[in-house]
mmCIF file of the N, C-alpha and C atoms, coordinates in Angstrom:
data_MODEL
# 
_entry.id   MODEL 
# 
loop_
_atom_site.group_PDB 
_atom_site.id 
_atom_site.type_symbol 
_atom_site.label_atom_id 
_atom_site.label_alt_id 
_atom_site.label_comp_id 
_atom_site.label_asym_id 
_atom_site.label_entity_id 
_atom_site.label_seq_id 
_atom_site.pdbx_PDB_ins_code 
_atom_site.Cartn_x 
_atom_site.Cartn_y 
_atom_site.Cartn_z 
_atom_site.occupancy 
_atom_site.B_iso_or_equiv 
_atom_site.pdbx_formal_charge 
_atom_site.auth_seq_id 
_atom_site.auth_comp_id 
_atom_site.auth_asym_id 
_atom_site.auth_atom_id 
_atom_site.pdbx_PDB_model_num 
ATOM 1   N N  . LEU A 1 1  ? -10.174 57.065 28.055 1.00 0.00 ? 1  LEU A N  1 
ATOM 2   C CA . LEU A 1 1  ? -9.064  58.216 28.561 1.00 0.00 ? 1  LEU A CA 1 
ATOM 3   C C  . LEU A 1 1  ? -8.101  58.501 27.481 1.00 0.00 ? 1  LEU A C  1 
ATOM 4   N N  . ALA A 1 2  ? -8.386  57.323 26.363 1.00 0.00 ? 2  ALA A N  1 
ATOM 5   C CA . ALA A 1 2  ? -7.559  57.903 24.567 1.00 0.00 ? 2  ALA A CA 1 
ATOM 6   C C  . ALA A 1 2  ? -9.129  58.613 24.315 1.00 0.00 ? 2  ALA A C  1 
ATOM 7   N N  . LEU A 1 3  ? -9.935  59.262 25.049 1.00 0.00 ? 3  LEU A N  1 
ATOM 8   C CA . LEU A 1 3  ? -10.689 60.101 24.027 1.00 0.00 ? 3  LEU A CA 1 
ATOM 9   C C  . LEU A 1 3  ? -10.267 61.889 24.510 1.00 0.00 ? 3  LEU A C  1 
ATOM 10  N N  . ALA A 1 4  ? -9.570  61.530 25.765 1.00 0.00 ? 4  ALA A N  1 
ATOM 11  C CA . ALA A 1 4  ? -9.061  62.380 26.697 1.00 0.00 ? 4  ALA A CA 1 
ATOM 12  C C  . ALA A 1 4  ? -8.559  63.393 25.602 1.00 0.00 ? 4  ALA A C  1 
ATOM 13  N N  . ALA A 1 5  ? -7.093  62.119 25.777 1.00 0.00 ? 5  ALA A N  1 
ATOM 14  C CA . ALA A 1 5  ? -6.579  62.465 25.176 1.00 0.00 ? 5  ALA A CA 1 
ATOM 15  C C  . ALA A 1 5  ? -6.025  62.934 23.477 1.00 0.00 ? 5  ALA A C  1 
ATOM 16  N N  . ARG A 1 6  ? -7.204  62.358 22.672 1.00 0.00 ? 6  ARG A N  1 
ATOM 17  C CA . ARG A 1 6  ? -7.080  63.081 21.561 1.00 0.00 ? 6  ARG A CA 1 
ATOM 18  C C  . ARG A 1 6  ? -7.626  64.506 21.468 1.00 0.00 ? 6  ARG A C  1 
ATOM 19  N N  . ALA A 1 7  ? -8.445  64.727 22.993 1.00 0.00 ? 7  ALA A N  1 
ATOM 20  C CA . ALA A 1 7  ? -9.039  66.029 22.478 1.00 0.00 ? 7  ALA A CA 1 
ATOM 21  C C  . ALA A 1 7  ? -7.997  67.321 23.433 1.00 0.00 ? 7  ALA A C  1 
ATOM 22  N N  . ASN A 1 8  ? -6.898  67.088 23.167 1.00 0.00 ? 8  ASN A N  1 
ATOM 23  C CA . ASN A 1 8  ? -5.704  67.375 24.129 1.00 0.00 ? 8  ASN A CA 1 
ATOM 24  C C  . ASN A 1 8  ? -6.242  67.994 25.871 1.00 0.00 ? 8  ASN A C  1 
ATOM 25  N N  . LEU A 1 9  ? -6.464  67.030 26.266 1.00 0.00 ? 9  LEU A N  1 
ATOM 26  C CA . LEU A 1 9  ? -6.409  66.842 27.576 1.00 0.00 ? 9  LEU A CA 1 
ATOM 27  C C  . LEU A 1 9  ? -5.733  66.807 28.138 1.00 0.00 ? 9  LEU A C  1 
ATOM 28  N N  . ARG A 1 10 ? -5.447  67.001 29.944 1.00 0.00 ? 10 ARG A N  1 
ATOM 29  C CA . ARG A 1 10 ? -4.659  66.009 30.596 1.00 0.00 ? 10 ARG A CA 1 
ATOM 30  C C  . ARG A 1 10 ? -5.360  66.015 31.809 1.00 0.00 ? 10 ARG A C  1 
ATOM 31  N N  . VAL A 1 11 ? -5.395  63.861 31.899 1.00 0.00 ? 11 VAL A N  1 
ATOM 32  C CA . VAL A 1 11 ? -6.333  63.897 32.627 1.00 0.00 ? 11 VAL A CA 1 
ATOM 33  C C  . VAL A 1 11 ? -6.294  64.177 34.653 1.00 0.00 ? 11 VAL A C  1 
ATOM 34  N N  . GLU A 1 12 ? -6.858  64.824 34.809 1.00 0.00 ? 12 GLU A N  1 
ATOM 35  C CA . GLU A 1 12 ? -6.376  65.390 36.794 1.00 0.00 ? 12 GLU A CA 1 
ATOM 36  C C  . GLU A 1 12 ? -6.949  64.163 37.307 1.00 0.00 ? 12 GLU A C  1 
ATOM 37  N N  . TYR A 1 13 ? -8.406  63.476 36.908 1.00 0.00 ? 13 TYR A N  1 
ATOM 38  C CA . TYR A 1 13 ? -9.041  62.803 37.590 1.00 0.00 ? 13 TYR A CA 1 
ATOM 39  C C  . TYR A 1 13 ? -9.916  62.099 37.182 1.00 0.00 ? 13 TYR A C  1 
ATOM 40  N N  . ALA A 1 14 ? -10.440 60.667 37.576 1.00 0.00 ? 14 ALA A N  1 
ATOM 41  C CA . ALA A 1 14 ? -10.969 59.396 36.539 1.00 0.00 ? 14 ALA A CA 1 
ATOM 42  C C  . ALA A 1 14 ? -11.688 58.617 37.260 1.00 0.00 ? 14 ALA A C  1 
ATOM 43  N N  . ARG A 1 15 ? -12.866 58.471 37.584 1.00 0.00 ? 15 ARG A N  1 
ATOM 44  C CA . ARG A 1 15 ? -13.297 57.355 38.106 1.00 0.00 ? 15 ARG A CA 1 
ATOM 45  C C  . ARG A 1 15 ? -14.320 56.926 37.775 1.00 0.00 ? 15 ARG A C  1 
ATOM 46  N N  . TYR A 1 16 ? -14.909 55.844 37.696 1.00 0.00 ? 16 TYR A N  1 
ATOM 47  C CA . TYR A 1 16 ? -16.364 54.695 37.578 1.00 0.00 ? 16 TYR A CA 1 
ATOM 48  C C  . TYR A 1 16 ? -17.061 54.893 38.307 1.00 0.00 ? 16 TYR A C  1 
ATOM 49  N N  . PHE A 1 17 ? -18.284 54.544 38.426 1.00 0.00 ? 17 PHE A N  1 
ATOM 50  C CA . PHE A 1 17 ? -19.498 54.931 39.420 1.00 0.00 ? 17 PHE A CA 1 
ATOM 51  C C  . PHE A 1 17 ? -20.311 53.823 38.614 1.00 0.00 ? 17 PHE A C  1 
ATOM 52  N N  . PHE A 1 18 ? -21.104 53.067 39.747 1.00 0.00 ? 18 PHE A N  1 
ATOM 53  C CA . PHE A 1 18 ? -22.393 52.150 39.078 1.00 0.00 ? 18 PHE A CA 1 
ATOM 54  C C  . PHE A 1 18 ? -21.889 50.693 38.698 1.00 0.00 ? 18 PHE A C  1 
ATOM 55  N N  . HIS A 1 19 ? -20.834 50.475 39.470 1.00 0.00 ? 19 HIS A N  1 
ATOM 56  C CA . HIS A 1 19 ? -19.976 49.245 39.402 1.00 0.00 ? 19 HIS A CA 1 
ATOM 57  C C  . HIS A 1 19 ? -21.308 47.954 39.429 1.00 0.00 ? 19 HIS A C  1 
ATOM 58  N N  . TRP A 1 20 ? -22.040 48.099 40.353 1.00 0.00 ? 20 TRP A N  1 
ATOM 59  C CA . TRP A 1 20 ? -23.295 46.946 40.353 1.00 0.00 ? 20 TRP A CA 1 
ATOM 60  C C  . TRP A 1 20 ? -24.218 46.754 38.988 1.00 0.00 ? 20 TRP A C  1 
ATOM 61  N N  . MET A 1 21 ? -24.171 48.172 38.296 1.00 0.00 ? 21 MET A N  1 
ATOM 62  C CA . MET A 1 21 ? -24.941 47.674 37.087 1.00 0.00 ? 21 MET A CA 1 
ATOM 63  C C  . MET A 1 21 ? -24.549 47.250 35.983 1.00 0.00 ? 21 MET A C  1 
ATOM 64  N N  . TYR A 1 22 ? -23.423 47.371 36.259 1.00 0.00 ? 22 TYR A N  1 
ATOM 65  C CA . TYR A 1 22 ? -22.067 46.638 34.559 1.00 0.00 ? 22 TYR A CA 1 
ATOM 66  C C  . TYR A 1 22 ? -22.675 45.274 34.626 1.00 0.00 ? 22 TYR A C  1 
ATOM 67  N N  . PRO A 1 23 ? -22.746 44.380 35.198 1.00 0.00 ? 23 PRO A N  1 
ATOM 68  C CA . PRO A 1 23 ? -23.689 43.139 34.456 1.00 0.00 ? 23 PRO A CA 1 
ATOM 69  C C  . PRO A 1 23 ? -24.381 43.402 33.602 1.00 0.00 ? 23 PRO A C  1 
ATOM 70  N N  . ALA A 1 24 ? -25.660 44.144 34.366 1.00 0.00 ? 24 ALA A N  1 
ATOM 71  C CA . ALA A 1 24 ? -26.987 44.383 32.914 1.00 0.00 ? 24 ALA A CA 1 
ATOM 72  C C  . ALA A 1 24 ? -26.988 44.696 32.363 1.00 0.00 ? 24 ALA A C  1 
ATOM 73  N N  . LYS A 1 25 ? -26.132 46.626 32.105 1.00 0.00 ? 25 LYS A N  1 
ATOM 74  C CA . LYS A 1 25 ? -25.700 47.099 30.912 1.00 0.00 ? 25 LYS A CA 1 
ATOM 75  C C  . LYS A 1 25 ? -24.939 45.609 29.979 1.00 0.00 ? 25 LYS A C  1 
ATOM 76  N N  . LEU A 1 26 ? -23.950 45.108 30.679 1.00 0.00 ? 26 LEU A N  1 
ATOM 77  C CA . LEU A 1 26 ? -23.169 44.089 29.145 1.00 0.00 ? 26 LEU A CA 1 
ATOM 78  C C  . LEU A 1 26 ? -24.144 43.686 28.724 1.00 0.00 ? 26 LEU A C  1 
ATOM 79  N N  . ALA A 1 27 ? -24.732 42.970 29.810 1.00 0.00 ? 27 ALA A N  1 
ATOM 80  C CA . ALA A 1 27 ? -26.150 41.932 28.954 1.00 0.00 ? 27 ALA A CA 1 
ATOM 81  C C  . ALA A 1 27 ? -27.030 42.763 27.884 1.00 0.00 ? 27 ALA A C  1 
ATOM 82  N N  . GLN A 1 28 ? -27.647 43.397 28.411 1.00 0.00 ? 28 GLN A N  1 
ATOM 83  C CA . GLN A 1 28 ? -28.408 44.800 27.493 1.00 0.00 ? 28 GLN A CA 1 
ATOM 84  C C  . GLN A 1 28 ? -27.742 45.220 26.347 1.00 0.00 ? 28 GLN A C  1 
ATOM 85  N N  . ARG A 1 29 ? -26.368 45.038 26.257 1.00 0.00 ? 29 ARG A N  1 
ATOM 86  C CA . ARG A 1 29 ? -25.528 45.790 24.833 1.00 0.00 ? 29 ARG A CA 1 
ATOM 87  C C  . ARG A 1 29 ? -25.418 44.366 24.043 1.00 0.00 ? 29 ARG A C  1 
ATOM 88  N N  . ALA A 1 30 ? -25.683 43.414 24.864 1.00 0.00 ? 30 ALA A N  1 
ATOM 89  C CA . ALA A 1 30 ? -25.080 42.001 24.032 1.00 0.00 ? 30 ALA A CA 1 
ATOM 90  C C  . ALA A 1 30 ? -26.773 41.825 23.663 1.00 0.00 ? 30 ALA A C  1 
ATOM 91  N N  . MET A 1 31 ? -27.744 41.976 23.751 1.00 0.00 ? 31 MET A N  1 
ATOM 92  C CA . MET A 1 31 ? -29.400 41.142 23.874 1.00 0.00 ? 31 MET A CA 1 
ATOM 93  C C  . MET A 1 31 ? -29.480 42.778 22.231 1.00 0.00 ? 31 MET A C  1 
ATOM 94  N N  . GLU A 1 32 ? -29.035 43.930 22.333 1.00 0.00 ? 32 GLU A N  1 
ATOM 95  C CA . GLU A 1 32 ? -28.888 45.044 20.886 1.00 0.00 ? 32 GLU A CA 1 
ATOM 96  C C  . GLU A 1 32 ? -28.325 44.834 20.085 1.00 0.00 ? 32 GLU A C  1 
ATOM 97  N N  . ARG A 1 33 ? -27.471 44.227 20.323 1.00 0.00 ? 33 ARG A N  1 
ATOM 98  C CA . ARG A 1 33 ? -26.638 43.647 18.964 1.00 0.00 ? 33 ARG A CA 1 
ATOM 99  C C  . ARG A 1 33 ? -26.813 42.892 18.269 1.00 0.00 ? 33 ARG A C  1 
ATOM 100 N N  . ILE A 1 34 ? -27.446 41.386 19.104 1.00 0.00 ? 34 ILE A N  1 
ATOM 101 C CA . ILE A 1 34 ? -28.547 40.547 18.472 1.00 0.00 ? 34 ILE A CA 1 
ATOM 102 C C  . ILE A 1 34 ? -29.531 40.448 17.700 1.00 0.00 ? 34 ILE A C  1 
ATOM 103 N N  . THR A 1 35 ? -30.379 41.826 18.624 1.00 0.00 ? 35 THR A N  1 
ATOM 104 C CA . THR A 1 35 ? -31.476 42.203 17.834 1.00 0.00 ? 35 THR A CA 1 
ATOM 105 C C  . THR A 1 35 ? -31.528 43.397 17.222 1.00 0.00 ? 35 THR A C  1 
ATOM 106 N N  . HIS A 1 36 ? -31.330 44.311 17.109 1.00 0.00 ? 36 HIS A N  1 
ATOM 107 C CA . HIS A 1 36 ? -30.548 45.527 15.984 1.00 0.00 ? 36 HIS A CA 1 
ATOM 108 C C  . HIS A 1 36 ? -31.873 46.374 16.765 1.00 0.00 ? 36 HIS A C  1 
ATOM 109 N N  . PRO A 1 37 ? -32.396 46.841 17.699 1.00 0.00 ? 37 PRO A N  1 
ATOM 110 C CA . PRO A 1 37 ? -33.381 47.758 18.391 1.00 0.00 ? 37 PRO A CA 1 
ATOM 111 C C  . PRO A 1 37 ? -33.407 48.729 17.571 1.00 0.00 ? 37 PRO A C  1 
ATOM 112 N N  . ALA A 1 38 ? -34.558 49.319 17.261 1.00 0.00 ? 38 ALA A N  1 
ATOM 113 C CA . ALA A 1 38 ? -34.333 50.777 16.769 1.00 0.00 ? 38 ALA A CA 1 
ATOM 114 C C  . ALA A 1 38 ? -34.318 51.996 18.193 1.00 0.00 ? 38 ALA A C  1 
ATOM 115 N N  . PRO A 1 39 ? -32.971 52.300 18.308 1.00 0.00 ? 39 PRO A N  1 
ATOM 116 C CA . PRO A 1 39 ? -32.751 53.602 18.697 1.00 0.00 ? 39 PRO A CA 1 
ATOM 117 C C  . PRO A 1 39 ? -33.604 53.919 19.905 1.00 0.00 ? 39 PRO A C  1 
ATOM 118 N N  . ARG A 1 40 ? -33.676 54.223 21.349 1.00 0.00 ? 40 ARG A N  1 
ATOM 119 C CA . ARG A 1 40 ? -34.904 54.910 21.737 1.00 0.00 ? 40 ARG A CA 1 
ATOM 120 C C  . ARG A 1 40 ? -34.928 56.084 22.671 1.00 0.00 ? 40 ARG A C  1 
ATOM 121 N N  . PRO A 1 41 ? -35.147 57.007 22.870 1.00 0.00 ? 41 PRO A N  1 
ATOM 122 C CA . PRO A 1 41 ? -34.635 58.514 23.710 1.00 0.00 ? 41 PRO A CA 1 
ATOM 123 C C  . PRO A 1 41 ? -35.001 57.648 25.219 1.00 0.00 ? 41 PRO A C  1 
ATOM 124 N N  . PRO A 1 42 ? -33.323 58.247 25.825 1.00 0.00 ? 42 PRO A N  1 
ATOM 125 C CA . PRO A 1 42 ? -34.028 58.371 27.366 1.00 0.00 ? 42 PRO A CA 1 
ATOM 126 C C  . PRO A 1 42 ? -35.143 57.870 28.131 1.00 0.00 ? 42 PRO A C  1 
ATOM 127 N N  . ARG A 1 43 ? -35.532 57.368 29.117 1.00 0.00 ? 43 ARG A N  1 
ATOM 128 C CA . ARG A 1 43 ? -36.993 58.169 29.831 1.00 0.00 ? 43 ARG A CA 1 
ATOM 129 C C  . ARG A 1 43 ? -35.936 58.282 31.481 1.00 0.00 ? 43 ARG A C  1 
ATOM 130 N N  . VAL A 1 44 ? -36.841 58.838 32.477 1.00 0.00 ? 44 VAL A N  1 
ATOM 131 C CA . VAL A 1 44 ? -36.681 58.580 33.577 1.00 0.00 ? 44 VAL A CA 1 
ATOM 132 C C  . VAL A 1 44 ? -37.228 58.176 34.075 1.00 0.00 ? 44 VAL A C  1 
ATOM 133 N N  . PRO A 1 45 ? -36.711 56.713 35.314 1.00 0.00 ? 45 PRO A N  1 
ATOM 134 C CA . PRO A 1 45 ? -37.433 55.933 35.847 1.00 0.00 ? 45 PRO A CA 1 
ATOM 135 C C  . PRO A 1 45 ? -38.480 56.224 36.887 1.00 0.00 ? 45 PRO A C  1 
ATOM 136 N N  . ALA A 1 46 ? -40.040 55.619 36.939 1.00 0.00 ? 46 ALA A N  1 
ATOM 137 C CA . ALA A 1 46 ? -40.284 55.999 38.116 1.00 0.00 ? 46 ALA A CA 1 
ATOM 138 C C  . ALA A 1 46 ? -39.521 56.753 39.563 1.00 0.00 ? 46 ALA A C  1 
ATOM 139 N N  . PRO A 1 47 ? -40.349 57.828 40.150 1.00 0.00 ? 47 PRO A N  1 
ATOM 140 C CA . PRO A 1 47 ? -39.798 57.904 41.573 1.00 0.00 ? 47 PRO A CA 1 
ATOM 141 C C  . PRO A 1 47 ? -38.980 57.116 42.310 1.00 0.00 ? 47 PRO A C  1 
ATOM 142 N N  . TRP A 1 48 ? -40.728 55.625 42.737 1.00 0.00 ? 48 TRP A N  1 
ATOM 143 C CA . TRP A 1 48 ? -39.470 55.119 43.745 1.00 0.00 ? 48 TRP A CA 1 
ATOM 144 C C  . TRP A 1 48 ? -38.460 54.378 43.317 1.00 0.00 ? 48 TRP A C  1 
ATOM 145 N N  . ILE A 1 49 ? -38.161 54.137 41.449 1.00 0.00 ? 49 ILE A N  1 
ATOM 146 C CA . ILE A 1 49 ? -37.193 53.027 40.778 1.00 0.00 ? 49 ILE A CA 1 
ATOM 147 C C  . ILE A 1 49 ? -35.950 54.318 41.791 1.00 0.00 ? 49 ILE A C  1 
ATOM 148 N N  . ASN A 1 50 ? -36.126 55.159 40.661 1.00 0.00 ? 50 ASN A N  1 
ATOM 149 C CA . ASN A 1 50 ? -35.453 56.490 41.116 1.00 0.00 ? 50 ASN A CA 1 
ATOM 150 C C  . ASN A 1 50 ? -34.756 57.044 42.653 1.00 0.00 ? 50 ASN A C  1 
ATOM 151 N N  . ARG A 1 51 ? -35.261 57.093 43.445 1.00 0.00 ? 51 ARG A N  1 
ATOM 152 C CA . ARG A 1 51 ? -34.942 56.607 44.468 1.00 0.00 ? 51 ARG A CA 1 
ATOM 153 C C  . ARG A 1 51 ? -34.110 55.194 45.242 1.00 0.00 ? 51 ARG A C  1 
ATOM 154 N N  . SER A 1 52 ? -34.610 53.730 44.532 1.00 0.00 ? 52 SER A N  1 
ATOM 155 C CA . SER A 1 52 ? -33.793 53.028 44.759 1.00 0.00 ? 52 SER A CA 1 
ATOM 156 C C  . SER A 1 52 ? -32.728 52.445 44.557 1.00 0.00 ? 52 SER A C  1 
ATOM 157 N N  . LEU A 1 53 ? -32.825 52.776 42.826 1.00 0.00 ? 53 LEU A N  1 
ATOM 158 C CA . LEU A 1 53 ? -31.365 53.309 42.426 1.00 0.00 ? 53 LEU A CA 1 
ATOM 159 C C  . LEU A 1 53 ? -30.334 54.122 42.671 1.00 0.00 ? 53 LEU A C  1 
ATOM 160 N N  . TYR A 1 54 ? -31.056 55.485 43.515 1.00 0.00 ? 54 TYR A N  1 
ATOM 161 C CA . TYR A 1 54 ? -30.031 56.338 44.250 1.00 0.00 ? 54 TYR A CA 1 
ATOM 162 C C  . TYR A 1 54 ? -29.737 55.975 44.974 1.00 0.00 ? 54 TYR A C  1 
ATOM 163 N N  . ALA A 1 55 ? -29.919 55.126 46.550 1.00 0.00 ? 55 ALA A N  1 
ATOM 164 C CA . ALA A 1 55 ? -29.580 55.101 47.709 1.00 0.00 ? 55 ALA A CA 1 
ATOM 165 C C  . ALA A 1 55 ? -29.024 53.383 47.113 1.00 0.00 ? 55 ALA A C  1 
ATOM 166 N N  . LEU A 1 56 ? -28.737 52.809 46.499 1.00 0.00 ? 56 LEU A N  1 
ATOM 167 C CA . LEU A 1 56 ? -27.896 51.964 46.144 1.00 0.00 ? 56 LEU A CA 1 
ATOM 168 C C  . LEU A 1 56 ? -26.638 52.591 45.535 1.00 0.00 ? 56 LEU A C  1 
ATOM 169 N N  . SER A 1 57 ? -26.386 53.554 44.651 1.00 0.00 ? 57 SER A N  1 
ATOM 170 C CA . SER A 1 57 ? -25.493 54.229 44.219 1.00 0.00 ? 57 SER A CA 1 
ATOM 171 C C  . SER A 1 57 ? -24.850 54.634 45.472 1.00 0.00 ? 57 SER A C  1 
ATOM 172 N N  . VAL A 1 58 ? -25.364 55.220 46.025 1.00 0.00 ? 58 VAL A N  1 
ATOM 173 C CA . VAL A 1 58 ? -24.838 56.167 47.647 1.00 0.00 ? 58 VAL A CA 1 
ATOM 174 C C  . VAL A 1 58 ? -24.725 55.264 48.589 1.00 0.00 ? 58 VAL A C  1 
ATOM 175 N N  . LEU A 1 59 ? -24.563 53.620 48.429 1.00 0.00 ? 59 LEU A N  1 
ATOM 176 C CA . LEU A 1 59 ? -24.481 52.338 49.555 1.00 0.00 ? 59 LEU A CA 1 
ATOM 177 C C  . LEU A 1 59 ? -22.703 52.339 48.620 1.00 0.00 ? 59 LEU A C  1 
ATOM 178 N N  . GLU A 1 60 ? -23.096 52.298 47.055 1.00 0.00 ? 60 GLU A N  1 
ATOM 179 C CA . GLU A 1 60 ? -21.959 51.904 46.783 1.00 0.00 ? 60 GLU A CA 1 
ATOM 180 C C  . GLU A 1 60 ? -20.995 52.640 46.508 1.00 0.00 ? 60 GLU A C  1 
ATOM 181 N N  . GLN A 1 61 ? -21.017 53.463 46.847 1.00 0.00 ? 61 GLN A N  1 
ATOM 182 C CA . GLN A 1 61 ? -19.875 54.867 47.015 1.00 0.00 ? 61 GLN A CA 1 
ATOM 183 C C  . GLN A 1 61 ? -19.637 54.453 48.270 1.00 0.00 ? 61 GLN A C  1 
ATOM 184 N N  . ARG A 1 62 ? -20.295 54.759 49.560 1.00 0.00 ? 62 ARG A N  1 
ATOM 185 C CA . ARG A 1 62 ? -19.494 54.481 50.831 1.00 0.00 ? 62 ARG A CA 1 
ATOM 186 C C  . ARG A 1 62 ? -18.726 53.193 50.890 1.00 0.00 ? 62 ARG A C  1 
ATOM 187 N N  . ALA A 1 63 ? -19.348 52.458 50.623 1.00 0.00 ? 63 ALA A N  1 
ATOM 188 C CA . ALA A 1 63 ? -18.788 50.727 50.795 1.00 0.00 ? 63 ALA A CA 1 
ATOM 189 C C  . ALA A 1 63 ? -16.971 51.075 49.350 1.00 0.00 ? 63 ALA A C  1 
ATOM 190 N N  . LEU A 1 64 ? -17.368 50.999 48.449 1.00 0.00 ? 64 LEU A N  1 
ATOM 191 C CA . LEU A 1 64 ? -16.520 50.376 47.525 1.00 0.00 ? 64 LEU A CA 1 
ATOM 192 C C  . LEU A 1 64 ? -15.630 52.004 47.197 1.00 0.00 ? 64 LEU A C  1 
ATOM 193 N N  . GLY A 1 65 ? -15.869 53.553 47.476 1.00 0.00 ? 65 GLY A N  1 
ATOM 194 C CA . GLY A 1 65 ? -15.478 54.279 46.899 1.00 0.00 ? 65 GLY A CA 1 
ATOM 195 C C  . GLY A 1 65 ? -14.283 55.129 46.969 1.00 0.00 ? 65 GLY A C  1 
ATOM 196 N N  . ALA A 1 66 ? -13.557 54.405 47.681 1.00 0.00 ? 66 ALA A N  1 
ATOM 197 C CA . ALA A 1 66 ? -11.539 54.427 47.915 1.00 0.00 ? 66 ALA A CA 1 
ATOM 198 C C  . ALA A 1 66 ? -11.225 53.227 46.725 1.00 0.00 ? 66 ALA A C  1 
ATOM 199 N N  . LEU A 1 67 ? -11.891 52.508 46.495 1.00 0.00 ? 67 LEU A N  1 
ATOM 200 C CA . LEU A 1 67 ? -11.292 51.542 45.676 1.00 0.00 ? 67 LEU A CA 1 
ATOM 201 C C  . LEU A 1 67 ? -11.259 52.024 44.419 1.00 0.00 ? 67 LEU A C  1 
ATOM 202 N N  . PRO A 1 68 ? -9.831  51.761 43.320 1.00 0.00 ? 68 PRO A N  1 
ATOM 203 C CA . PRO A 1 68 ? -10.203 51.959 42.223 1.00 0.00 ? 68 PRO A CA 1 
ATOM 204 C C  . PRO A 1 68 ? -10.666 51.068 41.290 1.00 0.00 ? 68 PRO A C  1 
ATOM 205 N N  . ILE A 1 69 ? -11.985 50.866 40.959 1.00 0.00 ? 69 ILE A N  1 
ATOM 206 C CA . ILE A 1 69 ? -12.551 49.800 40.577 1.00 0.00 ? 69 ILE A CA 1 
ATOM 207 C C  . ILE A 1 69 ? -12.634 49.981 39.184 1.00 0.00 ? 69 ILE A C  1 
ATOM 208 N N  . PRO A 1 70 ? -12.274 49.438 38.219 1.00 0.00 ? 70 PRO A N  1 
ATOM 209 C CA . PRO A 1 70 ? -11.316 49.838 36.719 1.00 0.00 ? 70 PRO A CA 1 
ATOM 210 C C  . PRO A 1 70 ? -12.504 49.420 35.575 1.00 0.00 ? 70 PRO A C  1 
ATOM 211 N N  . PHE A 1 71 ? -14.220 49.410 36.006 1.00 0.00 ? 71 PHE A N  1 
ATOM 212 C CA . PHE A 1 71 ? -15.383 49.332 35.336 1.00 0.00 ? 71 PHE A CA 1 
ATOM 213 C C  . PHE A 1 71 ? -16.399 49.658 36.163 1.00 0.00 ? 71 PHE A C  1 
ATOM 214 N N  . GLY A 1 72 ? -17.548 50.157 35.470 1.00 0.00 ? 72 GLY A N  1 
ATOM 215 C CA . GLY A 1 72 ? -18.811 50.609 35.394 1.00 0.00 ? 72 GLY A CA 1 
ATOM 216 C C  . GLY A 1 72 ? -19.663 50.637 34.459 1.00 0.00 ? 72 GLY A C  1 
ATOM 217 N N  . SER A 1 73 ? -20.755 51.281 34.922 1.00 0.00 ? 73 SER A N  1 
ATOM 218 C CA . SER A 1 73 ? -21.421 51.648 33.308 1.00 0.00 ? 73 SER A CA 1 
ATOM 219 C C  . SER A 1 73 ? -21.772 53.122 33.379 1.00 0.00 ? 73 SER A C  1 
ATOM 220 N N  . SER A 1 74 ? -21.252 54.152 34.099 1.00 0.00 ? 74 SER A N  1 
ATOM 221 C CA . SER A 1 74 ? -20.685 55.447 34.077 1.00 0.00 ? 74 SER A CA 1 
ATOM 222 C C  . SER A 1 74 ? -19.399 56.186 34.229 1.00 0.00 ? 74 SER A C  1 
ATOM 223 N N  . LEU A 1 75 ? -18.231 57.023 33.451 1.00 0.00 ? 75 LEU A N  1 
ATOM 224 C CA . LEU A 1 75 ? -17.107 57.027 34.115 1.00 0.00 ? 75 LEU A CA 1 
ATOM 225 C C  . LEU A 1 75 ? -17.644 59.097 34.155 1.00 0.00 ? 75 LEU A C  1 
ATOM 226 N N  . LEU A 1 76 ? -16.327 58.954 35.093 1.00 0.00 ? 76 LEU A N  1 
ATOM 227 C CA . LEU A 1 76 ? -16.709 61.043 35.260 1.00 0.00 ? 76 LEU A CA 1 
ATOM 228 C C  . LEU A 1 76 ? -15.140 61.404 35.134 1.00 0.00 ? 76 LEU A C  1 
ATOM 229 N N  . LEU A 1 77 ? -14.441 62.139 34.698 1.00 0.00 ? 77 LEU A N  1 
ATOM 230 C CA . LEU A 1 77 ? -13.449 62.371 34.101 1.00 0.00 ? 77 LEU A CA 1 
ATOM 231 C C  . LEU A 1 77 ? -13.775 64.099 34.226 1.00 0.00 ? 77 LEU A C  1 
ATOM 232 N N  . VAL A 1 78 ? -11.868 64.406 34.748 1.00 0.00 ? 78 VAL A N  1 
ATOM 233 C CA . VAL A 1 78 ? -12.050 65.979 35.194 1.00 0.00 ? 78 VAL A CA 1 
ATOM 234 C C  . VAL A 1 78 ? -10.962 66.126 34.240 1.00 0.00 ? 78 VAL A C  1 
ATOM 235 N N  . GLY A 1 79 ? -10.856 67.421 33.454 1.00 0.00 ? 79 GLY A N  1 
ATOM 236 C CA . GLY A 1 79 ? -9.517  67.425 32.957 1.00 0.00 ? 79 GLY A CA 1 
ATOM 237 C C  . GLY A 1 79 ? -9.205  68.959 32.863 1.00 0.00 ? 79 GLY A C  1 
ATOM 238 N N  . ARG A 1 80 ? -7.734  68.474 32.121 1.00 0.00 ? 80 ARG A N  1 
ATOM 239 C CA . ARG A 1 80 ? -7.653  70.148 31.413 1.00 0.00 ? 80 ARG A CA 1 
ATOM 240 C C  . ARG A 1 80 ? -6.573  70.404 30.700 1.00 0.00 ? 80 ARG A C  1 
ATOM 241 N N  . ARG A 1 81 ? -6.662  71.250 29.567 1.00 0.00 ? 81 ARG A N  1 
ATOM 242 C CA . ARG A 1 81 ? -6.608  71.264 28.209 1.00 0.00 ? 81 ARG A CA 1 
ATOM 243 C C  . ARG A 1 81 ? -4.770  71.515 28.385 1.00 0.00 ? 81 ARG A C  1 
ATOM 244 N N  . VAL A 1 82 ? -4.286  70.549 28.107 1.00 0.00 ? 82 VAL A N  1 
ATOM 245 C CA . VAL A 1 82 ? -2.894  70.733 28.091 1.00 0.00 ? 82 VAL A CA 1 
ATOM 246 C C  . VAL A 1 82 ? -2.550  72.531 27.249 1.00 0.00 ? 82 VAL A C  1 
ATOM 247 N N  . GLY A 1 83 ? -1.490  72.590 28.423 1.00 0.00 ? 83 GLY A N  1 
ATOM 248 C CA . GLY A 1 83 ? -0.936  73.751 27.993 1.00 0.00 ? 83 GLY A CA 1 
ATOM 249 C C  . GLY A 1 83 ? -1.353  75.081 29.144 1.00 0.00 ? 83 GLY A C  1 
ATOM 250 N N  . ASP A 1 84 ? -3.015  74.922 30.154 1.00 0.00 ? 84 ASP A N  1 
ATOM 251 C CA . ASP A 1 84 ? -3.310  75.692 30.236 1.00 0.00 ? 84 ASP A CA 1 
ATOM 252 C C  . ASP A 1 84 ? -2.606  75.267 32.132 1.00 0.00 ? 84 ASP A C  1 
# 
């Protein structure tokens, strides 16, 4: 949100997604800090993995979508330039 303010944006809507992945992402980040691996380009998972992850995400949104959970592995922000 601070980045949006520095970009002269007024936040209209913000929410986190992929709450269920947050612990795994934290663990991965910790391992990267310890081992200092070289950056790798992102990869698209195999179709069956992608479908499974999509299904989990849909379930998460149906179950928790209305709750303002303050963490997740992805953030969606809709903003408007100040003065518009």
